N, C-alpha and C positions, 0 to 999 in steps of 0.2 A: 411573600416572605415572613416570616411571621418569628417573630420575637421573642423570647420568654422575659419573665416580670422582671425586672431593675433587683430586686428581692434577688433572685439565683443568676446574677451575669457574674462573671468574674468582673475583675479589673479591665484585662485585656480586654472584652467581650464589651465591657461598656465602652471602651475608647476607642472601637474601631466604628468609622463608619455606619449606619445603617443603609442597609444593600437597597436600592430603587427595584420597587414590584418589574414587571415585564407588565407591558401591553396586552394585554388579552387575545387580541389579533397575530402580533409578531412571533406568540409563544407559542399560538394556534398554528402560526407554520411551519415553525420547525421542526411542531413537533410530527406533522403528517410527512415533512420531505423527508428524515427520519426515516420512519416506521416505511416508506413507498422503499427506503432505499440502500437506508443503512451504512448511506455516508459511502467515498471515496479514500484510496487510499492515496490516491498517486496522485489525484485528477489538481488537488487541491489543498493549503495550509493545512498543518499538521496538527488538525486541534479537532478536540473531543465533547461527545458531547455527553453533557453534565446531565444529571439528572434532578438538578436545583440548579438557579444562576448561581453562576460564580466570580467572577472578574476576570480578566483574557489573564489563558497565558503566560505570562510574563515574569520578568526577574523582578522581585516587589527586595525593598532591603533585608526585612528582620524576620528572613528565609535565606537555607542554601540554594547554592544558586544548582537548580540540576541543567549540564551541557546538551545535549546533542550527542557526544560522543559517548556522556556515559553510559550509554543504551546503545551505541555503536559501535564503540569502539570495546568497551567493559568493565570500564574503569564505573568502583562504586560509590556512593556519599562515605563508605564510610577510610575506601584509599586515601579523602580526600583531607580525615580529619574532623568531618559533622556523623557526628552518633547514628547509633538508628537507629530509624523512624518507618513507623511502613502508613502508621497513620494520614494518609496525605489522598482525600479528595479527589473522583477521577480516571480519567483515564487518558492518556497520551500518547501520538502515535510520535517512531523514532524519533522524528524532524524534530518536535516542536523542545524551542529554548529553555523553555523553563515554564516551572506548573504555582499554580496558584496554590498560597496556604491553606490549610484546614478550616474553615468554617465548624461553630459548634453542632452544623447536622451533618457534619462529611465523616467526621466520626467514625461512623457506623462501617463504612463501607457503601462499594457501592450496589445496587442490587442484580442480580441474577442477566436478569430484563435488560437493565443501561449496559451493563459488561455483556449479550449479548449484539445485541447495535454498535457494542464499540469495535468487537470482533467484526461483524463486517465492515464495518466503514474504515476499521482501516486494513480492509484484504481488497476490496474490490477499486480495479488504481485504473492505470492505462491499459493490462491486461485484456479486460473484457472486448475492447476495440478490435487485437490479431486474431482475436478465439475463429471468429469464422473463417479466418484465411489458416487456420490451423488444419482443420480439415478438406480445405484442396485445399489441403500440401502433398497432400495421398491422395485426394479419389476426386472424380466426377458424379460417382453415386450416390443419388441421396438416400439409400443407403448403410453408406458412410455413416451418416448419423448413429445409428445403431450402437459400432463399435466406439463410436466418436464419446457420445454417452453414457457409454461402461467405463470408460477413462477418467471421465472422467467425472461421474462417483468416485472411482473407484482412487484416485488424486487427491478427492474430498475427503473420506474418513482416512487414507493414509496419512495428507498432511494433519489432519482435526488431532487423528494420535498425535506424532510427534508433537505437535503441542502442548498433545496434554504431558506429553514424557515429562517436558522442560517444566513444567509443574510441579511435577515430579522431582526433579533433581531439585527444583529453587528449597523447597519443601525439606528435601530431605540434608539438606548442604547450608538450608537462608540466604544463598547467593539471591544476589538482587538486579544482577540484568543478564544480557545471552555471557558473556564473552567471565562472567565471575565464577557463574556456573560452568563453564568448561574445565576454566584454573579448579576448582574443589571439587572437580569431580572424577575428570582424568590428571588432573597435576601434571604437566605436561605438554608443549608445542602450548602455550601459551597466543602466541604472535601467531596462529592458522586463523585461528574466528577472527582476532582483531584483524588481518588481511581481509582474508569472504567479507565480513562485513564492508572495508572500506570499499573496494570493489564494487561493493552491491549498489550501492549510497552515488559509488559511479555512476555507477549502469543508470541508475534511476534518471540521474541528469542529465546521461545523453538523450532519454527517452524522452522526459520531460523538453528537448529543445527540436525531438524530429515530431513530437505532436503539434507543436507549440511551429515548425515548420510545413509539417501536411494541414492545416488547417487552415491558418492565413493566407497560403497559398493558393488554397481552393476557395476562402471566401471573396479574395482580391480579381479568380480568373475572370467574373463577368463585369468586372469595373471596368471604365476605360480610362486604363495606366497604360504607362509604356513597360513589353513581358522585363523589360530587367528590373522594372518592383515590381513584381509579382512572382518571379520566380522561385521556388524554394529556398536555393541555398544561399540565395541575396537575402531573403526575405532573414534568413532565419540569422545571419550576419547586422541587419538589418538592426531588426528586435532585442538580438543580444547585446549589441552596444548601445541603442539609444532607452530600453527600458528594463533591459537584464541584469545588466551591471550595475546604473545605481541601486533596484532594487537592492542587487547582492550584498553592492555596500555598505545595508546599514544594516546599525548595531544593534537597532532592536525593533522587532514585529509590529509595536502596537497598532500600528496605525494600517498595516493588513488583516486587522482583526473582520472591518465590516464585511474582507469579503471568504468570511470561514466558510459559511452555510454554502456556496457556491458551486463546492464539490457535489455534496450531496441532492444539488436538485443539477446538475449535469448528466451526472449515471440513471435518472430516473430519468430524463427526457429522453434518452439516445439507449434506453432499454425499449421506453414505448414507441419511439419512433420505429428504429427498425420490426420491432410486431407490427407497429398501423402499415406500416412499405407495403409489407408482405400480403396481410390480409386485405388493401385496398390495390394492389394488380398493378399498381401503379407505375412499376421497372419490369412487368413482364410484360408480354411478346402482346400489343394495344392498347398498353398503357399509358400515361401522359409522358410519363420520360423513359420511355423504352429506344432504345437505342443500334439499334445491329449490329456495329464498332462492339458495342461493348457488351454484346450482349448475354446471358446467361448462358452458361457453359452448364446441362446437368444430364448427364446420360449414364440409363443405367445396364448399357451394357460392359462400362470397363470396372477395374475390378477394385474391389471394396475393403481388400484388406493385403497391407504390404511391410517391408519395415520404415519404410516411409512414417508412418504412423506413431513412429520416436516422437519426431519433430512436434506435434500437438502434446504432446507427453511437458517434454521438454517447455511449451511452452503455459501451459499450464500448471510444473513445477514454481514460475515465475508470476503467475498469477495468483495462486494459492500460499503468500510468503507473508509470513506476522508475526515471525517467532521471533523475530529479535528483540519486540515488543510482551512477550509472555511472560517474564518475571513480574513486569511492576503492573502488569492486565490479573495475573495471579494475586502480590499481594495487597490490589486497593477494591482488591472482593472481599465485600462483608460476609465475614468481618475482616478486617484486615490489621489486625493485630498480630504479637509472635506470641505470645504468649494464648495456653490452650492445652488440655489436657488429647489423648491417644484420638480418641472419640472428636472431639471439637477437630482436627488436623484433618480425617479422615473425611466428618463433611463435607468438610471445604472442600479437599479435595473431588468429591462428590457433587457438590454446586458447581463448579469451574469445569466439568467431564458435560454438565446440562448445557452450560454456557459456551463451552465451546462446539456440542452439536446444534445449538442454535443458529450458531454467531456465520462456524461455515454455512451450515443449510442457507441460511438466507441468501450469504456471496454467492452459493453453488446457485439457486436460483436462476439468479436473475447473466451468471454465465450460461445457463441451460436455453435460456431465450432468446442471449444474444448472438448466442452460436448457431443453434436453430436454425432460427430466422431469418440471420443475416447469411448461410448457406447456404439454403434454400431462395434465396432470393437472385444472390450471384451466381453459388455453383463454383465451376474452378474459375471465372472471373476474380470470383474474392478479392481483392488488395490486402498489403498485410496489414493498414487503416481499414477498416470497414468502413469508416465516412470517406473514402475517396471515393468510394466507387458511387455516392449517389452523388446525382444532376447537378448542376451547381446554377442555375436555374429554378431549381425546387428548395423553394422559400422554411420548412419544416429541415430540408437538409440546411440550412442557412445555419437557422437559427438551432441546429446542436452544435454544430462545429463551431461558433462565437464562445458557450456556453464553455464546450470543453474547453477552447483557447483562455478566454481568459481568468477563466479557474488555477489553467496549467499555470498563467501567467504569475499571480500572484499565489503560488505553493510551488514555487520558484524556488525563488530566497528561502525558504525552509529546511526544502531540501539540501540545497545548495550548500549554508549554513552546516549543517552535521559534514557538508562532506570535506570543507575543508576544516571543521574545526577536529574530524577526524584526524585531517591528515598532519594539523601544528600538532598535535599530542603524540603520533607516532611517531614525530621526527624530532619529540625531543625539544618543540621548541613552544615559548611563549604564547599562551591564546589572545592575551592582547597586545596587536603589533601594537606601534604607534600608525597611524593615518595611512602616510606614504604610503609603507611596507604594508600595509591592510589593502589599500585601493591594489598594491602591483600586485598582488598574491592574490587579491579577488580574479584582478587581469585574465591572470595568467594561467589559471582552475580554469577558467567560464570559458576563456580563448581553447581551452583545449577540450572540453564540452563540444560546444560548437563545431570542432572543426569535425570529430568524430561522427557527429545525428550529421555534416554536410556527405559524410565520407558514407555513407548508411542512407537508403535511401527508401528500403522495407522496413517497417516496424517490429511484424511479426517474425520477421527471420533475425533481427536483432533480437527479440525478448526472448527468442528459441534458444538462441546463443547461453544469452544472459541464464536464463534457467539449464539450463546445460551445463556449464560450469560455473555456475557460483550459488543457484539459489536450489538447487536439488543439495547441495554443499546448508546448508541452514536448515533444509526443510526433510528431511531422507536418510542426512547421510550421521550429522551433529548429533541430532536427539537421544538418539540408537548408541551411538558412543558414549556418551553421558550417561544412559543409562543403567549402560549395562558396569558401568563400574558402581553401580549403589547394591543390594543385598539384593535377591531375587531367585527366589525358587528357578528350576530347570527351562517351565516354561517359559518364564517369560524369560528368559535367557535366551532361549529360539526365540520368542517375536522377538526381539528386538534385534538379533541375531539379523532374521530374516528383510527388516524391516531394513537392516542396514546393507542386506546387497542388492536391493530391489531399487537402494537407490546409488549403487555403486554401477550397477548394470545400464537402472536407464538412463543415470549421469555421460555412460561412457560411451553407448550406442547411441543414445537423445547426441551428445554432442557429434560422430565420429557423424550422421547420420547428416545433421542442418551445415554441420561447413561444404558437407558432398555436394550436397540439394545448391 
């Protein structure tokens, strides 16, 4: 970190403590992890990959607090009496409780390459574990990968376009949150995005709980423990009571900062592990971990195109969701000031289009690898969480389960905080409850999430339901509805209308097929 000469620094910058330069080895390791994977949206704490060293993203007295519900529910800082300010460095996930104040090096905004990695980091999450099951849901024929890959590419392009549309709406209206963008463009039914975002956050908490039960039950199956201690349901309740509840009761997540890189490492490892196990043939006939009772089911004679393919569409709707964070990501892209000529604003939108393509492209590449090689390894036998297909005696699979499980454990509290604060604000209750009420509400809401997680055994099926009923609205329906209210030509209106129709049809039919299946 290079500080300017004292004579050129302001009094405020001189008063701040000098940042400690990171050790080269740790900086190199972090850079490699981010480039390999782009991060993990759903399986780690909601931290942002910063282009420069910054303080942890938690509340500081000198800066206005940005609550999780400001993003999820749709309240802007201006709604709380804070002057409009976009000069905030870095990006953050929807579940981050706060952001660090800007330093002298941050006012220029986030550069496109760093912004692209942040988009990918926020995209890749628990959905990556469900993609092979999305293919096996409609076919056991390896040829089914052809339409599956086409659908994945189409969903990546459609959701990337809708992601960009939200940025256009924010540029035209000056909105700084997803809910504010809807309110300023559509001007009615402001409760709708608030409700959908709140339910989406609740669904994510349930997914976290399901992943915890899946991975830790798989880890303990080979341990010499009584069966009652290794069953999935008992583990979900035990971990929820002994680990998740104390963490969710925290009012500050500063102590979880050291675990923020686990999501990136876990996703990188899962991608490499799935590809390796297919290539080395460990689960093929004659392989070290092949079992006839769970042998791969692949058939070249079965149908590879049927209506159940829309289940994969629903899964992908949830996998490509990062749209609630679009306003913050666009505002913080360099230059991150509101002033500028029309040409400068258009140039920023063009840069954001490049950021969108790169970020969604990196995420799509990871999805392609896991979906393709996971399905080819297990075929029709693929389970909703592909990690459950791997043998409990496979040491590399055990490492994958452990990495994912730990990252989810320490990412759950921040996700849950967004749900709790969003619920309180939607109910019109004060955010800072007394200690007893805070703990009671946490216990009730956590118990509800755990109960739903125990009632679902198939992570892929749950994600398909969430994608059909909730994520499709956020990714394919709300963006064209907002953009349609802006000024535009006939062809622009036609594009928005087409995207809206696709979202409605995919969501409705996908929900029907998922429930029926």
